[in-house]
Structure formats: structure tokens, C-alpha cells
C-alpha positions in Angstrom: -16.4 -102.8 -15.3 -16.0 -104.4 -12.0 -12.2 -104.9 -11.1 -13.5 -109.0 -10.1 -14.4 -108.9 -13.8 -11.0 -108.4 -14.6 -9.5 -110.8 -12.8 -11.3 -113.8 -14.1 -11.4 -112.4 -18.0 -6.9 -112.4 -17.2 -6.8 -115.8 -14.7 -5.1 -118.3 -16.8 -4.0 -115.9 -19.4 -0.1 -116.4 -20.8 2.4 -113.6 -20.2 1.9 -111.0 -23.6 3.3 -107.8 -24.1 6.6 -105.1 -22.4 8.0 -102.6 -24.0 11.4 -103.0 -25.0 12.1 -104.2 -28.4 8.4 -105.5 -28.4 8.0 -108.5 -30.5 3.6 -109.3 -30.5 2.7 -112.7 -29.3 1.2 -115.2 -31.6 -2.6 -114.6 -31.5 -5.4 -116.5 -32.8 -5.9 -114.4 -35.8 -2.2 -114.8 -36.6 -2.7 -119.0 -36.3 -5.6 -118.3 -38.8 -3.5 -116.7 -41.1 0.2 -118.0 -41.2 -0.7 -121.4 -39.1 -0.1 -124.4 -40.7 -3.2 -125.3 -40.0 -6.3 -124.0 -38.2 -9.5 -125.7 -36.6 -12.2 -125.4 -35.0 -13.7 -128.4 -33.1 -16.2 -130.1 -30.6 -16.4 -133.6 -29.1 -16.8 -136.4 -31.9 -20.6 -138.1 -31.2 -18.6 -141.5 -31.6 -16.4 -141.0 -28.6 -16.7 -137.4 -26.2 -13.8 -137.7 -24.9 -12.2 -136.6 -28.2 -12.4 -133.9 -30.7 -14.0 -133.7 -34.2 -13.6 -131.3 -36.7 -16.4 -129.3 -37.6 -14.5 -126.0 -39.5 -11.5 -125.9 -41.4 -10.3 -121.9 -41.1 -7.1 -123.0 -42.6 -5.4 -125.8 -44.1 -6.6 -128.9 -45.9 -10.5 -129.8 -46.0 -9.7 -133.2 -44.5 -7.3 -132.3 -41.6 -7.2 -135.0 -38.8 -8.3 -133.7 -34.9 -5.8 -132.4 -32.7 -5.5 -135.9 -30.3 -6.6 -134.2 -27.3 -8.5 -135.5 -24.5 -11.0 -133.3 -23.7 -11.1 -132.3 -20.2 -14.1 -132.3 -17.9 -14.4 -128.9 -17.2 -14.7 -127.6 -21.6 -16.5 -131.0 -21.9 -19.2 -129.6 -19.7 -19.6 -126.1 -21.1 -19.1 -127.8 -24.9 -22.2 -130.7 -23.5 -24.4 -127.3 -22.3 -24.0 -124.7 -25.1 -24.2 -126.9 -28.9 -22.7 -123.8 -30.6 -19.6 -123.1 -29.0 -15.9 -124.8 -30.3 -12.7 -124.9 -29.0 -9.9 -123.6 -31.5 -6.6 -125.7 -32.3 -3.1 -124.2 -34.3 -1.0 -126.3 -36.1 2.7 -125.3 -35.8 5.4 -125.9 -38.4 6.0 -128.7 -36.8 2.6 -130.3 -37.3 2.0 -130.1 -33.7 -0.9 -128.8 -32.3 -1.9 -126.3 -29.8 -5.2 -124.8 -27.9 -6.0 -121.4 -28.4 -9.0 -120.3 -27.6 -12.8 -121.6 -26.4 -15.2 -120.2 -29.0 -18.1 -118.1 -28.2 -20.9 -117.4 -30.7 -19.0 -113.6 -31.5 -15.4 -115.0 -31.5 -16.9 -117.7 -34.5 -18.4 -114.5 -35.8 -14.7 -113.1 -35.8 -12.7 -115.6 -36.9 -15.3 -115.9 -39.6 -14.2 -112.3 -40.9 -10.7 -113.1 -40.3 -10.7 -116.3 -42.9 -12.6 -113.9 -45.1 -9.7 -111.1 -45.1 -7.1 -113.7 -45.2 -5.9 -112.7 -48.3 -5.1 -108.9 -47.4 -4.5 -109.5 -43.7 -2.4 -111.6 -44.3 -0.1 -109.5 -46.9 0.7 -106.9 -44.5 1.6 -107.1 -41.0 -0.4 -104.3 -39.1 -3.2 -103.8 -41.5 -5.2 -101.5 -40.7 -8.4 -102.3 -40.8 -7.3 -105.5 -39.1 -6.4 -103.1 -36.0 -9.8 -101.0 -36.1 -11.7 -104.3 -36.5 -10.3 -105.7 -33.7 -9.7 -102.5 -31.4 -14.1 -102.8 -31.3 -14.0 -105.7 -29.2 -12.3 -104.5 -26.4 -13.8 -104.6 -23.3 -16.3 -107.8 -25.3 -18.6 -109.8 -22.7 -16.7 -112.5 -23.7 -13.4 -112.9 -22.0 -12.1 -114.6 -24.9 -12.9 -112.2 -27.3 -11.7 -109.0 -25.3 -8.3 -110.5 -24.4 -8.0 -111.3 -28.1 -8.7 -108.2 -28.7 -6.2 -106.5 -26.6 -3.7 -108.7 -28.2 -4.6 -107.7 -31.7 -3.9 -103.9 -30.4 -0.9 -104.6 -28.2 0.6 -105.1 -31.9 0.1 -102.0 -33.5 2.4 -99.2 -33.9 1.4 -96.3 -32.2 1.6 -94.2 -34.3 -1.4 -96.1 -35.8 -2.8 -96.4 -31.7 -3.4 -92.9 -31.7 -5.4 -92.2 -35.2 -7.6 -95.2 -34.1 -8.1 -94.3 -30.3 -10.3 -96.8 -29.2 -12.9 -95.7 -27.1 -12.4 -98.2 -24.4 -14.0 -97.4 -20.2 -11.5 -96.0 -18.6 -13.3 -97.8 -15.9 -12.3 -100.9 -17.6 -9.0 -100.0 -17.7 -8.0 -98.9 -14.5 -9.3 -102.2 -13.3 -7.0 -103.9 -15.2 -3.7 -101.7 -14.3 -5.1 -102.5 -10.4 -5.5 -106.5 -11.2 -2.5 -109.0 -10.7 -3.5 -111.7 -13.3 -3.4 -108.6 -15.5 0.0 -107.6 -15.0 2.1 -109.1 -18.1 -0.6 -106.3 -20.3 0.0 -103.2 -18.8 1.4 -101.7 -20.9 -0.7 -102.1 -23.8 -3.7 -100.9 -21.3 -1.7 -98.0 -20.0 -1.4 -96.9 -23.6 -4.8 -97.1 -24.1 -5.5 -95.3 -20.6 -3.2 -92.8 -22.6 -5.8 -91.6 -24.6 -8.3 -90.5 -22.8 -8.5 -86.4 -21.1 -10.6 -87.6 -18.6 -9.7 -86.4 -15.1 -9.4 -90.1 -13.9 -7.7 -90.9 -16.7 -5.0 -87.8 -16.1 -4.7 -88.6 -12.7 -4.2 -92.1 -13.3 -1.5 -91.9 -14.9 0.3 -89.0 -13.4 0.4 -90.4 -9.8 1.7 -93.8 -11.3 4.8 -91.6 -12.8 5.2 -89.3 -10.2 5.7 -92.1 -7.4 8.1 -93.8 -9.8 10.1 -91.0 -9.3 11.4 -93.0 -6.3 11.7 -96.4 -6.8 15.0 -97.6 -7.7 13.2 -99.5 -10.7 10.0 -99.1 -12.1 8.6 -101.7 -14.5 6.2 -100.1 -17.1 7.7 -96.4 -17.1 7.6 -96.2 -20.3 4.4 -96.7 -21.2 3.1 -94.5 -18.7 5.6 -92.0 -19.6 4.7 -92.5 -23.2 1.1 -91.9 -22.0 1.4 -89.1 -19.7 3.2 -87.0 -22.6 0.0 -88.0 -24.6 -2.0 -86.5 -22.1 -0.3 -83.3 -21.6 2.0 -82.5 -24.4 5.3 -80.4 -23.4 3.8 -80.3 -20.0 4.1 -84.2 -19.7 7.7 -83.9 -21.2 8.5 -81.5 -18.3 6.8 -83.8 -15.6 9.3 -86.9 -17.0 12.6 -83.8 -16.9 13.3 -85.0 -13.0 13.8 -88.2 -14.1 16.9 -87.1 -16.3 18.3 -84.6 -14.5 18.5 -86.8 -11.1 22.0 -88.4 -11.2 20.8 -91.5 -8.8 18.7 -92.5 -11.3 19.6 -95.5 -13.0 20.6 -95.6 -16.9 18.7 -98.9 -16.8 15.4 -97.1 -15.7 16.1 -94.1 -17.5 16.4 -96.1 -21.0 12.3 -96.2 -20.3 12.0 -92.5 -19.9 14.0 -91.7 -23.2 11.9 -94.7 -25.1 8.6 -93.0 -24.3 10.3 -89.2 -25.6 11.4 -91.2 -28.6 7.8 -92.6 -29.5 6.4 -89.2 -29.2 9.4 -86.9 -31.3 8.4 -89.8 -34.2 4.6 -88.9 -33.8 4.0 -85.7 -32.5 3.9 -82.2 -33.4 6.7 -79.8 -33.3 6.3 -78.4 -30.2 6.8 -82.1 -28.7 9.7 -82.6 -31.1 11.5 -79.3 -30.4 10.4 -80.5 -26.0 12.2 -83.4 -26.5 15.2 -82.9 -28.9 16.3 -79.8 -25.6 15.2 -82.5 -22.7 17.7 -84.7 -23.8 20.4 -83.0 -25.4 21.0 -81.6 -21.9 20.5 -85.0 -20.5 23.3 -85.9 -22.8 24.5 -83.5 -21.9 25.2 -83.9 -18.4 25.1 -87.5 -18.3 27.3 -88.6 -21.1 26.1 -92.3 -20.2 22.5 -90.5 -21.4 23.9 -90.4 -25.0 23.9 -94.1 -25.2 20.2 -94.2 -24.9 19.5 -91.3 -27.4 21.4 -93.3 -29.7 20.5 -96.8 -28.7 16.3 -95.5 -28.7 16.2 -93.0 -31.8 18.1 -95.6 -34.0 15.7 -98.2 -33.8 12.7 -95.6 -34.9 15.2 -94.7 -38.0 14.7 -91.4 -36.3 18.3 -89.1 -37.2 17.8 -85.8 -35.2 20.3 -86.2 -32.9 23.4 -87.4 -35.1 25.1 -83.8 -34.7 23.9 -83.7 -31.1 25.6 -86.6 -29.9 28.8 -86.1 -32.5 30.9 -84.8 -30.1 30.8 -87.4 -27.5 32.8 -88.9 -30.3 35.5 -86.9 -29.4 35.3 -86.8 -25.9 34.8 -90.3 -24.9 32.8 -88.8 -22.2 33.6 -91.8 -20.2 31.9 -94.0 -21.8 32.2 -98.2 -22.6 33.6 -99.3 -25.7 30.2 -100.8 -26.5 28.5 -97.6 -25.5 30.6 -96.2 -28.0 29.8 -98.2 -30.8 26.5 -97.9 -30.1 26.4 -93.8 -30.4 28.9 -94.3 -33.8 27.0 -96.3 -35.3 23.6 -93.8 -34.7 25.8 -90.9 -36.0 27.4 -92.6 -39.0 23.8 -93.5 -40.1 23.0 -89.8 -39.4 25.6 -88.7 -41.5 24.3 -90.6 -44.4 20.8 -89.0 -43.5 22.5 -85.8 -43.0 19.3 -83.8 -43.8 17.3 -85.5 -41.5 19.3 -84.4 -38.5 18.6 -80.4 -37.8 16.9 -80.4 -34.8 13.6 -81.2 -33.9 13.2 -82.8 -36.9 12.6 -86.6 -37.8 12.4 -88.9 -39.9 10.7 -92.3 -38.5 10.3 -95.7 -41.0 
């Protein structure tokens, strides 16, 4: 898919994903499942500057149309395409929000959401919901392809790996090179990491290698996660120079620790052992690293480092009072889960 297409696709899109402590952006699917109301609308035949509801996806049947004037560009598109509509959602406060311009395939996807609403509403990451929308990645309709990417972005990494959606490498690399898609780089990088082609591996490896010399590398975390996905233990070894370089800022290194924490929980024994060895050495050489390990592994309810971090509570390791509290909380929880603290083992919920 051409880079110019990627630029058109992402122009005007809102910032969505980050890597640290990610809270998924609200998608059109969320509005239909849990919004106060969600409707499709077209120009009112009696007033072409106002909307009229054509279908209620969620809410009362007699709900009034959103009180918005139709801009000239949207009105022209709707006049030329009689089956197109605009999706609106209502907030809990009762205000309307424009969600998307809806073409035929987007409408089909929304109808499926309505049909599946009862089951999908009961589970944050319903596998069927994630799997279904993965089929729309790279769809010719920019709005639908963007929705698919936002839906995939909410999936836990373990689920994303099982889905392994078949998205063309060229499509992903074009998005990664696009300034308009910059805010979406984390999920795009993770998707690229699921590919084993030479092109995909070269792209990921090049970004990671260049990041070593940067004072700060935004999105290093997802690229590091992708690198381990592609290269396994060799990928961990390729990341080790970040952790052994005393000049690397701890703030930057936390994204590396996070990537390793993700794979420690989702990977096979060889990966878990390699991550355990590398991070144990990291904390031993740089005590501040113990805080990063405690924070990232506690977020994943993985207590494998409890015993190895416990000595830092006795020595202090030049940790700040806040850092000591983070490590102490992790070690205390690891003691409660003592059966899961053996090296190389993990408890992930």
C-alpha cells in the first residue's frame, strides 16, 4: 500500500495509543456497546442542513437527531452516496459526538456489533470481537481500517499473538514512515513484529539499533517487544547493551524492561530464563533498575523477581524513598505468592 495512501488514511485522526499504562481509546464499537446512545444519520429531507436519524444502534427508538449543522463537504459526499451515513454517539452527560463517516462495509460491521452486543458487552477483550475486526486491517475504506486498528490496539499482547492477523508488511511499514500515523506507531510496530519476513525484521532491528545512541527513543518499547517476538533469545541479547550502558537514562530503559516483562509472561521457558538472567544482572549493576522491574512486573502480577529484588530492601542500593516503596510492595506481594517466585516462572493475570 502506497505511503501516500497512508497519509490520506491518517490525516485528521486523533492521537490514540501509547505503550506505558495504556488505556484504550474509545472506539465506534464501544459507543455502540456501552454509549448512552448511538445513531446513524443523513440529511433531513425537509432541511438539508440538519441531520435526521436513519437507524438507532443503541438507545430509544424515538431519539432526536444530533443538533449539528451538516458541513458542506460531508453534505456533498452524502448526496453523492445515498447509502452512506454518519455515526454519532451520545455521552453520559447527554451531548453528541461525531464518531465516523460510514460507508457500506463500515455499516455491515456496525450491524454485526449490534447483533453481538449482548455477548461482547460482557467482556472487555472478547476474542471474537478482536478477531473479527482484525479482518478489516488495511481495508480500502480508511475509516473502517482505522477502526480495526483501534480495536486491535485494545487487545492484550498474548491475545494479539494468537490472532496473528495477516497484514501486509508494506502496509505496516508505510504507516510507520508516515508522520500522520505517528501516534499509532506502537500497535503498528507490534503487528509488524508478528511477521518473520526479512523486510519486517530489518525494519524493527534498524529502529532498535539506532535507538541505542538516542538520549530518548519514543516507542522503543513496542519495537523492543517486536524484536523479541521475531528473534526470541537473540532479540533479548540484542537489547542487553541498553541495560549494560550506564549512560542510558532509566526513563528510557523502562520501555525495554516493559518489553521483557511482556515476553516473560507470554513466552516459552527459554525466553523467561533469558529475561530473568538479563534483568537480574541489570538490577545488580544498576540498583535503580530494580524499581523498573518491580513496577513493570507488578503491573502484570508476575512475581518471579521477588527473591532477587529482596536484597535491595536491606542494602538500600541508593534508591529514593519512592523507589524503595515500589520494590517493597513488589517483594511483599511476591512473598504472598511465594510459589510463583522461582527464577524463570511467571504468574500473569
